[in-house]
Backbone bond lengths (Angstrom), bond angles and torsions (degrees), N, CA, C in turn:
res aa  C-N    CA-C-N  psi(-1)  N-CA   C-N-CA  omega(-1)  CA-C   N-CA-C  phi
1 M - - - 1.403 - - 1.513 108.40 -
2 P 1.429 125.93 131.40 1.395 123.06 -177.73 1.548 107.97 -69.17
3 V 1.340 113.09 152.39 1.484 120.86 175.51 1.467 106.20 -120.21
4 R 1.344 112.98 158.67 1.505 122.08 179.14 1.461 104.31 -82.40
5 V 1.410 120.97 127.78 1.430 130.12 -177.41 1.467 114.45 -119.01
6 S 1.301 119.01 125.80 1.471 124.99 172.31 1.541 107.91 -110.08
7 I 1.315 115.36 135.52 1.474 123.10 172.11 1.495 104.01 -102.71
8 I 1.396 113.55 128.99 1.488 120.23 174.38 1.534 113.51 -119.50
9 A 1.220 116.11 154.40 1.473 127.17 -178.68 1.483 115.88 -157.57
10 T 1.229 117.07 145.26 1.491 119.37 171.33 1.537 112.58 -107.45
11 V 1.294 121.84 142.90 1.466 126.68 -177.97 1.478 110.50 -136.03
12 K 1.332 113.76 152.44 1.513 119.51 168.86 1.532 106.09 -163.38
13 N 1.295 114.42 122.69 1.446 126.44 176.64 1.578 105.40 52.40
14 E 1.273 115.96 56.18 1.545 125.18 177.12 1.486 112.43 -111.03
15 E 1.329 116.16 22.72 1.535 120.35 -176.33 1.495 114.15 -49.78
16 G 1.410 113.43 -38.36 1.453 118.53 -178.72 1.495 119.69 -83.33
17 S 1.282 112.68 -14.55 1.568 116.78 -171.73 1.499 112.73 -123.23
18 V 1.314 119.11 -15.40 1.542 119.37 -171.84 1.506 112.84 -67.94
19 R 1.384 116.32 -26.08 1.422 116.68 -177.91 1.556 111.89 -66.30
20 R 1.340 118.00 -32.80 1.469 121.00 171.82 1.474 113.93 -55.17
21 L 1.315 120.45 -42.80 1.397 125.65 173.90 1.548 112.43 -62.97
22 L 1.321 114.04 -47.97 1.431 122.26 -175.96 1.587 110.24 -65.26
23 D 1.310 117.83 -39.14 1.439 120.08 173.44 1.435 113.79 -65.12
24 S 1.273 120.78 -39.01 1.373 121.90 174.90 1.506 115.06 -71.36
25 L 1.237 122.16 -30.38 1.498 124.92 166.55 1.437 116.31 -63.54
26 A 1.335 114.24 -41.49 1.523 118.67 177.53 1.477 109.96 -66.23
27 A 1.342 121.11 -25.33 1.511 122.03 -178.23 1.431 113.72 -92.87
28 Q 1.348 119.45 10.02 1.490 122.98 179.24 1.505 110.35 -62.96
29 T 1.360 116.26 137.16 1.483 124.65 173.93 1.584 108.92 -67.98
30 R 1.242 118.93 -31.59 1.486 124.63 174.84 1.486 109.27 -118.30
31 Q 1.250 116.85 104.38 1.441 125.75 -175.92 1.551 108.38 -76.81
32 P 1.429 115.72 142.73 1.402 123.34 179.21 1.560 109.67 -73.49
33 D 1.180 119.28 162.87 1.497 125.15 168.98 1.478 111.65 -75.11
34 E 1.360 113.89 -32.35 1.527 115.65 176.66 1.496 104.01 -162.36
35 L 1.350 112.53 161.79 1.463 123.06 170.42 1.500 108.77 -121.85
36 V 1.308 118.90 133.36 1.510 121.68 173.59 1.456 109.52 -126.26
37 F 1.376 115.65 115.01 1.416 124.75 178.72 1.471 110.09 -108.75
38 V 1.343 117.00 134.29 1.451 123.16 175.06 1.464 110.87 -107.76
39 D 1.337 116.35 124.06 1.503 118.47 175.71 1.453 109.62 -97.76
40 G 1.383 115.11 126.57 1.450 118.97 -175.29 1.466 115.15 -81.69
41 G 1.348 120.79 8.40 1.513 121.99 173.84 1.500 106.55 119.86
42 S 1.263 117.95 49.64 1.502 122.18 -178.19 1.573 111.68 -61.13
43 A 1.353 117.06 141.40 1.365 123.20 178.21 1.520 111.68 -95.44
44 D 1.366 115.48 -4.73 1.439 121.75 -175.59 1.555 107.72 -110.22
45 K 1.284 120.76 -157.97 1.446 124.87 -179.53 1.479 119.95 -93.35
46 T 1.269 114.25 23.01 1.483 124.92 -174.59 1.585 108.42 -49.59
47 V 1.353 112.04 -55.60 1.501 116.48 -172.81 1.504 110.29 -65.50
48 K 1.411 119.04 -36.26 1.438 117.70 175.39 1.514 112.91 -68.73
49 V 1.323 121.55 -34.29 1.467 123.66 178.01 1.615 104.49 -63.24
50 L 1.237 115.50 -46.98 1.488 117.88 -174.25 1.591 110.95 -61.33
51 K 1.409 115.70 -49.42 1.388 119.27 179.79 1.516 114.22 -63.00
52 R 1.346 116.00 -40.45 1.432 121.09 -178.58 1.655 107.92 -66.06
53 Y 1.281 113.19 -40.93 1.532 117.99 -174.92 1.588 102.76 -66.65
54 A 1.291 121.35 -43.68 1.507 124.37 -179.05 1.541 109.65 -56.38
55 T 1.344 115.24 -43.82 1.423 119.16 -175.69 1.505 114.82 -72.69
56 E 1.417 112.87 -35.18 1.436 118.82 -177.07 1.605 109.90 -78.05
57 S 1.325 113.78 -37.11 1.555 120.23 -175.71 1.469 116.59 -88.95
58 G 1.363 113.23 -23.46 1.478 116.97 -170.87 1.510 115.49 78.22
59 L 1.287 121.81 8.48 1.435 127.10 173.66 1.576 105.87 -57.12
60 P 1.313 118.81 132.32 1.513 122.24 175.56 1.471 110.18 -78.92
61 L 1.361 112.76 70.06 1.463 124.15 -173.45 1.551 110.62 -103.88
62 R 1.396 114.51 123.91 1.451 118.09 170.30 1.573 106.40 -110.24
63 V 1.302 113.38 138.69 1.501 120.95 175.96 1.477 110.15 -115.30
64 L 1.375 111.25 122.05 1.481 119.93 176.63 1.552 107.88 -104.45
65 V 1.365 121.99 130.56 1.317 122.06 175.28 1.579 110.64 -102.95
66 C 1.314 111.73 122.48 1.495 118.03 -174.25 1.581 107.69 -132.80
67 P 1.361 116.36 79.66 1.362 118.95 -177.68 1.623 116.20 -52.02
68 D 1.257 114.43 143.69 1.579 118.48 171.08 1.540 110.31 63.89
69 T 1.280 117.62 32.79 1.515 122.24 174.48 1.522 107.90 -102.99
70 N 1.332 116.19 143.44 1.461 120.19 172.45 1.494 108.03 -83.43
71 I 1.328 118.36 -176.69 1.500 124.93 -173.67 1.549 104.78 -63.68
72 S 1.386 118.33 -50.98 1.427 119.91 -174.91 1.531 112.06 -59.34
73 Q 1.364 115.84 -45.76 1.423 117.68 177.96 1.492 114.35 -62.01
74 G 1.341 116.46 -37.52 1.416 122.48 173.41 1.504 115.73 -60.70
75 R 1.389 113.82 -47.79 1.429 115.01 179.44 1.538 113.23 -65.81
76 N 1.322 118.75 -39.70 1.398 124.90 178.43 1.537 108.24 -60.09
77 A 1.321 116.33 -46.68 1.492 116.41 178.57 1.512 114.60 -62.75
78 A 1.255 114.58 -36.38 1.512 120.33 177.58 1.576 110.93 -67.40
79 I 1.351 114.39 -45.22 1.439 114.64 -179.24 1.534 112.62 -69.50
80 A 1.328 116.68 -34.81 1.463 122.65 177.01 1.508 111.20 -58.80
81 A 1.365 116.68 -39.07 1.415 123.33 -179.56 1.542 112.66 -78.67
82 A 1.267 116.84 -20.44 1.527 121.19 -171.23 1.577 105.62 -70.68
83 R 1.347 110.69 150.17 1.425 119.38 179.98 1.502 112.79 -100.30
84 G 1.329 115.45 -12.84 1.457 120.76 -174.98 1.475 115.49 -74.15
85 D 1.431 117.46 151.32 1.398 122.42 176.37 1.544 109.15 -74.85
86 V 1.341 115.09 -33.88 1.522 122.86 -178.24 1.564 104.93 -111.07
87 I 1.302 118.40 139.07 1.372 126.71 -177.29 1.538 105.56 -115.45
88 A 1.349 118.87 125.76 1.446 123.31 175.60 1.500 104.42 -109.34
89 S 1.291 120.15 124.83 1.471 124.34 -172.28 1.596 108.62 -109.69
90 T 1.336 116.45 138.94 1.404 117.96 174.23 1.616 106.98 -151.54
91 D 1.265 116.59 -176.31 1.463 118.20 -173.29 1.566 109.28 -127.81
92 A 1.337 116.67 157.94 1.479 120.29 166.28 1.496 107.26 -62.30
93 G 1.373 111.14 156.09 1.530 119.30 177.15 1.496 115.16 75.11
94 V 1.334 116.97 15.00 1.490 117.34 172.76 1.531 110.05 -110.31
95 R 1.297 114.76 171.31 1.434 119.77 172.34 1.609 104.78 -132.50
96 L 1.341 115.04 123.50 1.386 119.45 -176.09 1.433 113.32 -95.02
97 V 1.350 121.22 139.72 1.451 123.28 174.47 1.628 107.89 -63.20
98 P 1.287 119.67 153.70 1.486 121.20 -175.01 1.523 110.82 -61.23
99 I 1.327 124.74 -28.59 1.413 129.16 -176.78 1.474 112.24 -94.65
100 W 1.366 117.56 12.15 1.417 121.85 -173.51 1.581 109.69 -59.09
101 L 1.354 115.99 -58.55 1.500 117.20 -176.75 1.491 111.49 -68.05
102 E 1.344 118.24 -35.39 1.472 120.47 176.27 1.461 116.17 -55.31
103 E 1.410 111.84 -42.78 1.506 118.68 178.95 1.514 112.70 -69.81
104 L 1.389 112.97 -44.29 1.507 116.17 -179.39 1.564 113.49 -63.88
105 V 1.307 114.93 -34.64 1.501 116.74 -171.68 1.525 110.40 -90.56
106 R 1.317 118.89 -18.21 1.457 121.53 -176.61 1.491 113.74 -48.62
107 P 1.408 122.88 -45.75 1.456 118.90 -178.62 1.505 116.67 -68.18
108 F 1.383 116.72 -16.62 1.368 120.04 176.99 1.536 118.24 -82.82
109 E 1.324 113.85 -17.64 1.446 117.13 -174.98 1.554 112.33 -136.87
110 G 1.384 111.87 178.57 1.520 115.14 -178.90 1.532 109.53 97.72
111 E 1.333 114.63 169.55 1.510 119.70 -178.19 1.524 110.70 -59.95
112 T 1.272 117.13 -32.57 1.444 123.11 -172.60 1.570 112.63 -95.96
113 R 1.338 113.65 18.33 1.456 121.07 -178.62 1.540 111.86 -62.74
114 E 1.280 117.03 133.17 1.384 123.83 172.16 1.475 113.95 -101.62
115 D 1.331 114.11 122.38 1.538 116.11 -175.00 1.569 109.26 -70.11
116 S 1.351 116.15 -15.05 1.485 117.76 177.50 1.546 112.67 -74.59
117 V 1.307 118.41 -11.42 1.493 118.54 -176.67 1.511 106.44 -76.12
118 N 1.372 116.55 117.93 1.417 121.67 175.31 1.544 117.50 -116.28
119 V 1.316 112.49 -15.94 1.583 116.17 -179.74 1.557 101.28 -149.26
120 V 1.414 112.79 141.11 1.498 120.15 173.54 1.558 103.06 -129.21
121 S 1.297 112.62 135.15 1.462 121.02 179.12 1.485 111.22 -92.40
122 G 1.341 118.16 122.94 1.433 119.78 170.63 1.559 107.65 -92.08
123 F 1.282 116.67 -170.05 1.457 121.70 -175.96 1.502 110.86 -132.01
124 F 1.293 121.95 165.97 1.449 125.00 -179.68 1.593 108.80 -144.53
125 L 1.351 112.28 146.75 1.445 119.63 -176.86 1.549 109.75 -137.16
126 P 1.297 120.31 148.70 1.479 118.38 177.90 1.538 110.05 -71.60
127 D 1.413 109.45 154.87 1.439 118.59 178.20 1.541 104.95 -127.04
128 P 1.273 115.55 72.53 1.512 117.36 -171.62 1.503 113.94 -75.38
129 Q 1.367 115.90 154.14 1.443 121.66 -177.84 1.551 109.90 -123.23
130 S 1.366 118.06 9.32 1.470 120.96 -179.98 1.513 108.74 -161.34
131 A 1.322 115.74 170.46 1.428 122.66 178.76 1.550 108.17 -64.21
132 F 1.293 116.36 -37.63 1.498 116.89 179.00 1.490 110.19 -67.71
133 E 1.285 123.23 -42.49 1.439 126.39 177.28 1.479 113.39 -63.53
134 T 1.276 113.56 -35.56 1.548 117.95 176.49 1.468 109.94 -66.09
135 A 1.339 115.96 -45.57 1.515 120.23 172.99 1.463 113.49 -57.08
136 M 1.349 115.40 -40.43 1.369 121.03 176.21 1.472 115.91 -56.86
137 G 1.441 112.93 -54.64 1.409 117.04 177.09 1.519 116.39 -58.95
138 A 1.235 116.63 -39.54 1.490 118.90 176.41 1.486 113.07 -64.61
139 T 1.253 119.83 -33.99 1.496 125.64 -175.21 1.544 112.11 -75.96
140 V 1.366 113.62 -43.26 1.471 115.33 -167.54 1.483 114.56 -111.32
141 L 1.400 120.47 -7.99 1.396 121.16 -174.65 1.565 111.12 -117.46
142 P 1.330 119.00 143.29 1.395 119.25 -178.27 1.582 111.72 -80.37
143 A 1.262 115.28 147.04 1.472 119.91 171.46 1.478 108.92 -86.45
144 L 1.309 117.60 164.50 1.504 120.32 -178.30 1.509 109.12 -59.70
145 A 1.370 119.74 -38.26 1.488 123.49 178.96 1.446 112.89 -58.72
146 D 1.357 117.70 -23.09 1.519 119.39 178.29 1.491 116.66 -85.66
147 I 1.307 116.98 -2.61 1.459 119.34 -173.77 1.497 112.18 -89.86
148 D 1.342 116.26 132.43 1.363 123.45 164.48 1.483 109.21 -103.28
149 P 1.388 117.85 107.89 1.517 120.32 -172.45 1.487 111.48 -55.51
150 N 1.349 120.49 -31.91 1.452 120.45 -175.81 1.570 112.18 -73.63
151 R 1.309 118.05 -14.17 1.514 124.10 -176.84 1.455 110.75 -116.40
152 F 1.263 119.27 -16.22 1.501 123.10 -172.46 1.526 111.11 -63.14
153 L 1.249 115.53 130.79 1.475 124.63 177.36 1.495 108.21 -111.55
154 P 1.384 118.07 112.54 1.431 123.55 -170.09 1.528 115.34 -71.75
155 S 1.296 118.02 147.58 1.453 120.90 168.59 1.457 109.40 -76.78
156 S 1.346 117.93 149.81 1.474 116.74 176.12 1.466 115.69 -77.96
157 R 1.394 118.31 12.64 1.402 119.63 171.22 1.539 107.45 -89.97
158 S 1.396 117.11 -1.39 1.434 119.16 178.03 1.485 111.52 -160.07
159 V 1.354 115.38 78.47 1.494 119.19 -177.54 1.524 107.37 -155.12
160 A 1.313 115.23 155.14 1.449 119.58 172.59 1.509 106.40 -137.61
161 F 1.396 111.66 149.50 1.460 117.27 -178.00 1.491 109.41 -157.04
162 Q 1.283 117.03 156.80 1.519 124.50 172.23 1.519 110.82 -61.26
163 K 1.267 119.31 137.02 1.459 119.97 178.26 1.552 109.62 -60.05
164 K 1.406 112.03 -37.52 1.404 117.15 -176.82 1.583 111.15 -64.25
165 A 1.288 116.06 -28.36 1.433 121.70 175.65 1.469 115.06 -69.54
166 W 1.287 113.92 -39.75 1.509 121.56 170.83 1.527 111.39 -61.06
167 Q 1.332 120.95 -35.53 1.486 126.07 176.70 1.468 109.61 -69.22
168 E 1.349 116.97 -41.31 1.473 123.91 -170.12 1.561 109.29 -68.48
169 V 1.391 119.41 -30.09 1.397 121.70 -176.96 1.460 111.42 -100.97
170 G 1.320 116.56 4.15 1.498 120.62 178.12 1.519 117.67 81.02
171 G 1.348 115.35 18.76 1.407 120.90 -177.79 1.511 117.80 69.12
172 Y 1.341 115.74 -168.84 1.479 121.32 179.68 1.601 105.84 -73.33
173 P 1.333 117.35 142.87 1.446 121.53 -179.13 1.582 111.10 -73.32
174 E 1.280 112.99 105.41 1.521 119.29 -174.95 1.466 116.77 -68.69
175 W 1.366 115.95 -11.74 1.458 118.79 175.55 1.478 114.25 -84.85
176 L 1.337 115.82 -3.09 1.543 119.74 176.23 1.483 107.81 -105.88
177 D 1.300 117.10 138.88 1.464 121.51 173.16 1.499 110.79 -100.10
178 Y 1.398 122.42 -19.72 1.378 124.28 179.71 1.567 103.39 -141.33
179 C 1.368 111.27 155.22 1.558 118.01 -177.80 1.444 111.43 70.01
180 E 1.322 120.22 12.54 1.520 125.10 -177.31 1.518 106.80 -66.50
181 D 1.314 121.36 -32.88 1.471 117.67 -176.64 1.542 110.25 -75.71
182 L 1.332 118.39 -23.27 1.442 118.42 178.78 1.565 111.15 -70.55
183 I 1.343 112.14 -38.87 1.537 114.61 179.44 1.477 109.01 -66.34
184 F 1.412 113.91 -43.00 1.479 117.62 176.62 1.507 114.86 -54.71
185 D 1.412 111.01 -42.30 1.499 115.29 177.07 1.463 111.71 -64.56
186 F 1.315 119.02 -48.94 1.474 121.89 -179.31 1.509 112.94 -53.13
187 K 1.371 117.29 -42.81 1.469 122.19 179.20 1.455 110.79 -66.66
188 L 1.279 117.87 -42.33 1.508 120.97 177.68 1.513 111.81 -63.84
189 R 1.304 116.21 -41.57 1.530 120.58 -179.16 1.463 108.88 -69.97
190 E 1.286 119.60 -32.77 1.508 118.91 178.77 1.466 110.25 -65.89
191 L 1.362 121.11 -32.11 1.452 124.44 178.74 1.515 111.96 -83.25
192 Y 1.398 118.33 -41.21 1.468 119.52 -167.14 1.522 116.63 -115.19
193 G 1.349 115.53 -5.24 1.486 119.48 -175.34 1.477 111.88 79.91
194 P 1.357 117.54 -167.66 1.510 122.23 178.80 1.508 114.36 -56.69
195 F 1.295 114.94 147.65 1.494 118.68 -176.44 1.528 109.26 -95.45
196 P 1.340 119.50 148.82 1.449 123.42 169.41 1.515 107.50 -60.27
197 F 1.298 120.40 141.87 1.420 128.87 -178.05 1.533 113.64 -107.91
198 A 1.318 115.74 124.94 1.437 119.22 177.09 1.479 107.17 -116.88
199 P 1.320 115.83 92.34 1.549 123.10 -172.76 1.515 109.86 -70.11
200 R 1.353 120.26 -19.58 1.454 120.45 -178.63 1.560 115.92 -92.10
201 A 1.356 111.17 -0.45 1.538 120.13 175.17 1.536 104.23 -87.15
202 I 1.285 117.29 79.30 1.475 119.09 -173.62 1.546 115.46 -102.94
203 A 1.268 113.98 135.05 1.459 121.67 174.43 1.547 106.47 -109.98
204 Y 1.330 116.59 115.83 1.419 121.01 176.31 1.566 109.02 -87.31
205 F 1.289 118.40 136.17 1.490 120.76 179.78 1.590 107.65 -141.45
206 R 1.253 111.56 151.30 1.525 117.15 -177.99 1.494 109.01 -90.15
207 P 1.363 115.36 125.43 1.507 119.43 173.96 1.398 111.85 -60.32
208 R 1.386 119.69 169.15 1.383 124.23 173.28 1.424 112.79 -61.82
209 S 1.267 122.47 145.04 1.440 129.15 -162.60 1.513 112.60 -101.95
210 N 1.385 117.94 -3.18 1.422 123.04 176.03 1.478 114.60 -159.21
211 L 1.255 118.30 159.76 1.569 122.35 -174.44 1.549 111.28 -56.27
212 K 1.347 119.59 -44.15 1.393 124.19 -174.73 1.531 106.87 -60.28
213 A 1.352 119.00 -54.80 1.465 119.50 177.73 1.541 113.19 -54.74
214 F 1.378 118.18 -41.49 1.404 122.20 -178.53 1.549 109.43 -64.79
215 F 1.320 114.40 -44.48 1.513 114.50 -179.96 1.479 111.97 -60.73
216 K 1.324 116.52 -41.01 1.450 118.95 178.52 1.532 111.96 -62.24
217 Q 1.394 116.07 -43.47 1.408 119.94 -178.51 1.551 108.53 -61.71
218 Y 1.338 119.91 -50.01 1.451 119.87 -175.40 1.473 114.31 -76.30
219 Y 1.331 120.06 -20.60 1.413 121.97 165.12 1.530 113.53 -61.38
220 R 1.319 114.40 -43.60 1.447 120.20 -179.60 1.580 112.66 -72.06
221 Y 1.315 115.82 -33.71 1.444 122.88 176.60 1.648 107.59 -60.23
222 A 1.347 110.95 -50.90 1.420 119.39 -175.42 1.540 111.87 -68.22
223 R 1.333 116.51 -38.18 1.523 119.94 172.21 1.478 111.28 -60.89
224 G 1.322 118.79 -37.02 1.467 122.07 175.29 1.554 108.72 -67.59
225 D 1.193 119.18 -39.50 1.599 121.10 176.26 1.566 106.59 -59.04
226 G 1.347 119.02 -42.77 1.436 120.65 -178.14 1.495 110.61 -70.92
227 K 1.332 119.75 -37.44 1.459 119.86 175.42 1.483 111.92 -62.96
228 A 1.329 117.01 -41.59 1.512 123.11 -174.92 1.541 114.12 -87.37
229 D 1.391 114.11 -6.18 1.410 120.80 -176.01 1.513 113.51 58.70
230 L 1.303 114.20 53.41 1.470 124.86 -178.62 1.590 109.77 -104.85
231 W 1.268 108.69 149.23 1.489 121.18 166.35 1.616 112.01 53.03
232 R 1.261 113.49 43.49 1.507 116.52 173.81 1.528 117.48 -41.53
233 K 1.362 107.98 -57.92 1.488 115.54 -175.74 1.524 111.91 -63.47
234 R 1.297 118.87 -39.02 1.496 115.83 176.09 1.486 115.03 -60.53
235 H 1.297 110.07 -44.49 1.536 114.73 -179.62 1.576 111.59 -66.65
236 A 1.392 115.08 -37.92 1.484 117.48 172.93 1.482 115.72 -58.66
237 V 1.387 115.26 -43.40 1.513 120.58 -177.60 1.557 103.21 -68.65
238 R 1.218 126.38 -32.59 1.472 123.34 -178.54 1.539 110.57 -69.73
239 Y 1.339 117.59 -43.78 1.457 119.92 176.62 1.516 110.38 -67.08
240 L 1.275 119.98 -39.88 1.506 122.62 173.69 1.490 112.17 -55.03
241 T 1.304 116.40 -47.28 1.485 122.42 -174.64 1.527 112.19 -67.34
242 Y 1.297 115.58 -49.59 1.457 121.16 -177.12 1.527 114.67 -79.52
243 L 1.298 119.51 -30.34 1.516 121.02 -174.00 1.474 110.23 -101.97
244 L 1.359 123.76 -15.64 1.389 121.25 -176.54 1.529 111.80 -129.72
245 V 1.323 118.85 -53.24 1.505 119.27 -176.14 1.427 116.04 -68.44
246 T 1.332 116.25 -47.32 1.526 123.34 176.77 1.448 113.53 -57.82
247 P 1.417 116.15 -52.82 1.521 114.61 -178.90 1.571 110.67 -66.64
248 L 1.296 119.41 -32.19 1.442 123.26 178.26 1.583 110.14 -62.13
249 L 1.312 115.66 -49.03 1.445 116.84 -178.04 1.495 112.55 -69.09
250 L 1.372 117.74 -32.63 1.575 117.33 173.27 1.478 109.23 -65.48
251 L 1.311 119.67 -40.47 1.489 120.40 -176.34 1.573 108.86 -70.14
252 L 1.255 116.18 -39.67 1.550 118.11 175.22 1.462 111.29 -60.75
253 G 1.289 116.26 -41.06 1.538 119.40 178.13 1.484 111.42 -59.75
254 F 1.480 117.27 -41.52 1.373 118.57 179.46 1.535 117.40 -75.21
255 W 1.353 113.37 -37.75 1.458 118.23 -176.76 1.527 118.12 -89.97
256 R 1.432 115.46 -24.61 1.357 115.56 -173.44 1.466 108.49 -117.20
257 N 1.358 117.04 -67.14 1.488 119.57 -172.63 1.545 109.15 -154.59
258 P 1.310 118.81 127.59 1.478 122.11 -177.09 1.657 109.93 -56.99
259 L 1.298 116.24 -19.64 1.468 121.85 179.81 1.509 108.56 -57.92
260 W 1.298 118.20 -26.27 1.427 115.67 178.74 1.533 114.75 -64.87
261 W 1.352 113.03 -19.28 1.505 116.68 178.78 1.503 108.80 -74.04
262 L 1.241 120.65 -25.34 1.493 123.67 173.41 1.432 110.38 -53.19
263 L 1.358 116.85 -42.73 1.486 121.68 -176.28 1.499 105.53 -68.94
264 L 1.323 119.66 -40.58 1.457 120.32 176.23 1.529 112.82 -61.27
265 L 1.326 117.74 -40.80 1.437 122.06 178.35 1.549 113.58 -66.38
266 A 1.389 110.76 -33.87 1.435 114.68 179.96 1.528 109.36 -69.53
267 G 1.330 115.27 -40.55 1.525 117.98 177.56 1.478 109.44 -64.18
268 A 1.313 120.72 -39.55 1.559 121.49 179.01 1.508 110.15 -62.64
269 A 1.375 115.76 -42.18 1.467 122.75 177.96 1.649 110.59 -57.82
270 V 1.296 114.14 -44.86 1.404 119.03 -178.85 1.600 109.73 -63.51
271 Y 1.325 110.73 -43.64 1.458 121.45 -172.74 1.575 109.69 -68.49
272 L 1.395 117.79 -29.67 1.386 121.20 177.42 1.502 121.07 -99.88
273 W 1.394 111.74 2.07 1.337 119.49 -172.57 1.641 109.25 -64.15
274 T 1.307 117.16 -45.86 1.449 119.79 -174.38 1.514 112.95 -67.55
275 P 1.344 117.91 -44.01 1.562 117.66 175.19 1.499 109.41 -64.89
276 Y 1.331 125.40 -31.70 1.421 120.59 -179.82 1.627 109.71 -77.58
277 R 1.329 116.59 -30.58 1.367 119.11 174.72 1.608 115.63 -65.25
278 R 1.327 111.49 -33.17 1.453 119.38 175.84 1.501 109.73 -76.79
279 L 1.314 117.35 -36.78 1.472 122.64 -171.34 1.551 108.21 -69.49
280 R 1.224 123.54 -31.82 1.503 123.91 -170.16 1.530 107.92 -60.34
281 P 1.273 124.78 -56.64 1.474 121.45 -177.29 1.519 113.00 -67.39
282 M 1.380 116.03 -22.57 1.424 114.33 -179.70 1.491 112.51 -77.75
283 M 1.368 116.10 -9.65 1.483 120.46 -177.81 1.505 113.06 -100.77
284 A 1.331 116.08 7.91 1.451 121.97 -166.52 1.552 111.11 -57.19
285 D 1.336 121.67 -32.66 1.530 126.86 -174.55 1.547 108.79 -102.65
286 Y 1.327 120.75 6.83 1.464 122.48 -177.35 1.496 112.34 -85.62
287 G 1.277 115.89 149.74 1.470 119.28 169.89 1.476 110.40 -77.08
288 W 1.364 117.63 170.13 1.424 124.50 -167.65 1.603 107.70 -61.29
289 L 1.388 113.97 -43.95 1.374 119.61 -175.63 1.629 111.10 -61.24
290 D 1.274 117.29 -47.51 1.411 121.93 176.96 1.506 113.26 -62.32
291 K 1.325 115.98 -34.72 1.474 120.31 173.39 1.521 114.02 -60.76
292 V 1.374 112.68 -46.74 1.443 119.12 178.19 1.515 108.47 -58.87
293 R 1.307 118.87 -48.89 1.443 123.34 -177.48 1.492 111.46 -58.33
294 A 1.324 116.55 -47.06 1.445 118.64 175.80 1.436 116.75 -61.93
295 I 1.404 118.96 -36.31 1.422 121.19 179.21 1.545 109.93 -66.95
296 L 1.354 114.51 -41.25 1.484 120.29 -177.28 1.555 110.42 -68.45
297 W 1.299 117.45 -34.24 1.500 119.53 -177.57 1.505 110.37 -70.50
298 V 1.206 123.80 -26.39 1.482 126.89 -171.63 1.574 111.00 -53.92
299 P 1.341 117.35 -55.35 1.503 115.55 -177.94 1.495 113.14 -72.19
300 I 1.352 117.22 -27.25 1.471 118.70 -178.38 1.581 101.71 -68.75
301 I 1.274 123.54 -49.99 1.428 128.47 -178.70 1.535 109.74 -55.44
302 R 1.299 111.50 -45.66 1.578 115.47 177.31 1.477 110.32 -57.30
303 V 1.326 119.87 -48.44 1.488 121.39 -173.20 1.463 108.89 -69.11
304 V 1.349 117.55 -47.92 1.439 120.68 -178.69 1.547 112.24 -59.59
305 G 1.307 116.52 -36.72 1.509 119.43 175.80 1.491 109.43 -65.88
306 D 1.281 120.29 -41.75 1.435 121.20 -178.00 1.476 114.63 -67.77
307 I 1.343 114.07 -35.15 1.562 119.16 176.02 1.587 105.65 -68.82
308 A 1.223 117.99 -42.15 1.556 118.14 179.53 1.507 110.78 -60.56
309 K 1.349 116.69 -41.38 1.502 121.39 174.57 1.513 112.25 -63.61
310 M 1.300 119.68 -43.96 1.429 121.80 -176.18 1.627 110.10 -68.79
311 I 1.243 114.19 -21.52 1.527 116.64 176.41 1.488 111.46 -90.82
312 G 1.315 114.75 -38.96 1.492 118.35 177.75 1.446 115.90 -69.91
313 Y 1.344 122.20 -38.42 1.375 120.12 -170.99 1.541 111.17 -65.67
314 P 1.345 123.67 -44.46 1.442 118.43 -178.47 1.581 110.86 -68.82
315 A 1.300 116.94 -26.48 1.489 119.96 171.67 1.462 112.37 -55.45
316 G 1.398 111.17 -47.40 1.532 118.52 174.50 1.459 112.91 -57.19
317 W 1.407 117.93 -46.01 1.411 120.19 -173.97 1.495 112.04 -70.29
318 L 1.358 118.72 -30.97 1.472 121.22 171.45 1.524 110.38 -59.28
319 W 1.296 113.21 -45.36 1.491 116.15 174.62 1.407 115.76 -56.76
320 R 1.304 115.36 -43.47 1.439 122.99 -178.63 1.603 111.35 -63.94
321 L 1.287 115.55 -40.47 1.449 123.90 -178.83 1.548 107.09 -65.35
322 K 1.344 116.56 -42.91 1.468 116.66 176.65 1.508 116.65 -63.96
323 H 1.343 114.55 -24.68 1.496 120.67 -179.42 1.478 112.34 -105.09
324 K 1.324 118.36 12.19 1.516 126.33 -177.43 1.534 110.17 -54.70
325 G 1.224 118.06 130.22 1.447 126.17 178.13 1.555 114.29 95.35
326 K 1.408 112.74 -15.61 1.504 112.21 179.94 1.441 108.76 -74.54
327 E 1.325 118.54 143.94 1.405 126.13 -173.62 1.506 112.07 -64.22
328 R 1.297 119.23 -32.08 1.418 120.40 -171.67 1.516 115.35 -69.12
329 V 1.331 118.93 -20.64 1.458 127.08 -177.53 1.557 110.49 -90.77
330 K 1.405 116.50 -6.35 1.432 120.84 179.14 1.441 112.91 -91.82
331 W 1.298 119.83 79.94 1.428 121.43 -178.36 1.487 119.86 -91.30
332 R 1.344 115.09 -14.93 1.441 120.96 179.50 1.461 113.31 -80.29
């Protein structure tokens, strides 16, 4: 039995990129009943672009302007205003495959529909435009072969859920500006268990195009981890590796025997194996010079990302300590 579906997204200063998302939405094989976009206070012509596109294309798009809202607040506002029973969430700056919505919604409807389905995970892949962006995608994003569907936590650039499920978990955590979709996922999984996985519901998005933007992005992600008290062990291992194990092996190589450096090289090879495994098929059509560039960028991106995380995580923890005891940060 068909269900009423609303697509929601948040936008801010996306004048130059939002048309790509809109074009991919207009090309969906399964059209939504409505689209609700929340603009967080754009200083450019994003809202005008959205409204003009809706008029020219006939997309059932509503635009809500909510200045000074973060992503969580924007998503909650969009979902609250949506009329659909099923919410499909995506982001500005992505390009959706034509069967994206069809694949996400399939478990919720049809003669074989299971009423127990509350959340469906879509997938996302990089859409690189340069050797650097290709290396970035291979370094920081999972390939489909890396995914365990029973453990996968979807990004809100490609996920669908019952509106009642959103209500039952209290929506997205508005006190978080980053990592908010992870907390939302954790709360949904606690109620409903593992989510059905729709690997063909793919959202393509462009990785950061330079190290400065990447550093800022991963600093914010790690700050969000600290605010939400996520991944303590992962961050502890990173500090241990960079601040103790690596300096110790370097010193042992200088003072004792250079063979200690072989252990350091072996650790680096293990650490970089997965990005290079992902990178190889991504470079199939590249010339030799771009292949060399991408190969050389991988360790640089890895180290810069780790440094950003090591700086961002304590910043998040300091924020959490200042807000200790407040009900809003107690999500577990």
